[in-house]
N, C-alpha and C positions, 0 to 999 in steps of 0.2 A: 300189638305189633304185627305188621304184615310180613308174611313169609316171602323170602326172596326165592324166586324160581330161577334155577340155572338154565342157561340156554346153550345150545351147541349149533354149529354150522351143519346143516343137513342138505346135501346136494340133491337136487330133484331134476326131473325131466320137465321141460316147459314146452308146450305147443304154442307157437306164436306165429304172427303174420308180420311181414315186412312190406311197407309200401314203396312206391317208386322213389321217394326221398330218403329211404333207408330207415324210416321210423319203425321201430320194433314194438309190437303190441302183444303182450302175453294173453293167450286165450284160455289156457288150461294148465293146471299144475298136476303132474303125475308123481305120486309117492312111490318109493321103491317097492312097496308091497302091491302096487297096481291100482291103489285108490286114486280116483281122479276128482279134481276140484275145479269147477268152471270159474273163471275170472269174470265176475259180473260187470266190472268196470275198472279202468285204470284211473285213479284219482290224482296221481302225481308221479313224476319221474325226475330224479336229480342225482348228481354225484354225491355220494355219502358213504360213511363208514358204518359198519355194523358194530355198535358199541357193546352189545351183549355177547356176540359170538365171534367177533373178530372178522377182519377182511373188509374190503371196500370195493366200490364200483358204482354201477348205476343202481339206485334204490328206487324200485317201483312201489308206490303205495297202491294196493289193489283191494277191491272189495270182493270177498269170497263168502257166499252164504250170508250176505248182509253185514259182514264184519270187515273192518279195515285191517289189512295185514301188510307186512313188508315182504317184498320179493327182491332179491339182489341178483344182478348180472355181473359176475366177476369173470370177465372174458377168459376162457370160452365157456364157463359153466354158470349155472343158476343155483342159488341156495336160499333157504329160509332159516330163520332162527327157531329151531325146534326146542321144545321143553325137554329137559333131561329128567327122566323119571327114575328116582332112586330105587334100588333093589330092596325088597323087604329085608329088614334086619341089618341093613348097611349103615 
């Protein structure tokens, strides 16, 4: 049986560019501890809900470090579905 991993909404800073038509393209995701992750490519962008962490808005499917990930824009903030790591002994 597969373990179910809990997810939570984690707000992040996103460095992005906006073109003359208003199309926003995320370039980099900045974690709250300062770690930075370059967005290699935007694979898709659509209106969608986060079924794991709650919330809805624009869901970007991005490639970061060769892996596809979801990045959400819930106006005016960005978030990712972060894994919840249980505390030892909990």
